[in-house]
C-alpha positions, 0 to 999 in steps of 0.5 A: 217493515221487513226491509229493515234488516236488508236496508241496515245490511245495505248501510254497512256494505255500501258507501253510505253518502252514495246510498242516501243521495240515491234513496232522496233520489229515488223518492224525489222521483216517486212523488214527482210520478203522483203529480203526473200520474195521480192514480191509485196505483202510482200512488201505493207503489210510491208509498211501497217505494218510499217507505223502502228508501226513507228506511235505507236514508234513515238508516244510513243517516243515523249510521254515518253520524259518529262519522260525520260529526264526531262521537264526543258531539252525538249529545248536542247534534242529535238534539239539534236534529229532533229540535228540527224534526220537531220544527219542520213538523210544526211549520209542515203541517201549517204550510201543507195545509194553507198550500193545499186550501189556496193552491191545491194538492199538486203544489204541495206533492212538487214541493215535497219531491223538490225537497228530496232531490235538493237534500241529494243536491246537498249530499253530493257537495258533502264529505266525511271519513267513511273509515272506509276500508276497514270498515268495508272489509269488516261489513263483507265478513260479518254480512250474516246476520248471525253476527249482528244478533251475537252482538247484540247479545253481548251488547246488553245496552243495545239489545235493550234498545233494539226490544224497546223499539217495538214497545215504544212503537206499540204505545206510539200507534195507541196515541196515535189512533186514539187522537182523532177520537179524542179531539171529537170528543171533546169538541165534535169532529174538530180537524184544528184541534187535532192539528193542535195536538200534534203541534203541541206534541211537536212544540213540546219536543222542541223544547225537550230535546233542547234540555237533553243535549244540555243535561249531564246524565247517564243516557240509559237512566235518562231514556227510560226515565223520560220515556216511562215520564212521557207514557204518563203525560200521554195517559193524563191527556187522555184522561183531561176533559177540557182542550186547554188541559189535553195540549198542555199534557202533550206539550209535556209528553212531548217533552220527555218524548223529545228527551228519549229520542236524543237519548236513544239514537245517541247509545244507537249510534255507539255502536261498532261502526262495521255493524251500526247498520245491521243493529239500526236495521234489527231496531228498526224491524222491531221498531215497525213491527209495534206500530204493525200489532199496534195499530191491529190491536187498537180498535178492538181494544177500544171496542172491548174497553173504551177508548181510555182503556185501550190507551191505558193498556198499550201505556201499561205494557210500556211501563212494564216494559221499562222496568223490566228493561232497567233491571235487565240492564242493572243485572246484567252490570253484576 
C-alpha cells in the first residue's frame, strides 16, 4: 500500500520497460523460492516482495500504454486488456484448481513463476518510443511529490479518479468479503458456487469491456454511470435468494464494472507523461487504502447489522461519492 507513491516516482524517473522487466524477473524468482522452500517465512517474504513488484509493474505498464499503442487507440486497447484479464481469470481459476488436485500445488507455483519470467523475456524483445530525454529531464525537475498534488488539484478529472479509487476499493472489499458467506447461505459450504460467482463477474467484465470499447460516450460520464449501475447489480445479487439469479446479477454487475475500468484507465493515461507514474502512484495508494479500510470494517458492520446491511452500507457510500464527484466535475467546468 505505502509503496505505491514510490513506485510512481520510479516509473517516471527510470526507463519503464526496464522497470517492468526487473519487476517480472523479481516476482518470478520470489515465487520459485516458495516451490523450493515452502516455509511460512519464505511465503510471507515472497508475498510482500510480489506486492511491491506488482505495483511497480502495473504503474509502469499503465503509464507506458500511450507510448506503446498511441493515445488515439487507448479506449480500444484498454478494452482488450480488461477482456484478456477477465479471460485469464476464468481459465486460471479452473486450470489452477485442476492442476492442484491432479499434480499438487508445486506445479502451479512453478507455472506461475514461469509466466512472470516469460513476460520479462517478451519485454526484452519489445521497443517503443519513451520520449525519453524530455520525460526524464522533466521527471527529475518535478520529483517532489508536491508537484503531483498541485497538478491533480489543477486537473479535476484526474483528482476525481484518484479520490474515487478509495471508494471503488471500499465498495469492492465489501462484496469480496461477503461473497463466500453469500455462497454459504445459498448452498451451505459450496466452494463451487463461490468459484462460479467470480467466474460470473469475469464473464460480465469480458462482455462489458468489449461493449465499452465500441461505444462513443464521454469517458467521465461513462465511468461514473457504469460504476453506479454495477453497484446496483451487486446489491441485487446479495438480495436474491436463488443461486441462478445471483449469478445472473453478478454477470450484470461485472459487465458495467468492466466498462468502468476501461474508461477509468483511459482517463488516467491522459495525464502528462512526465507525471503519469506519480499520478497513478497516488491513485494506487488511495485504492489500497480503500481495500484496507473496507476489509477492516466489513466484519464489524456484518456483525452489527447483517451481511446484506454491510453490503448496502458500502454501496450507498459508493453511490453517494459518485454523485458528489459528478457534481464537483460539473461545477468545476463553470
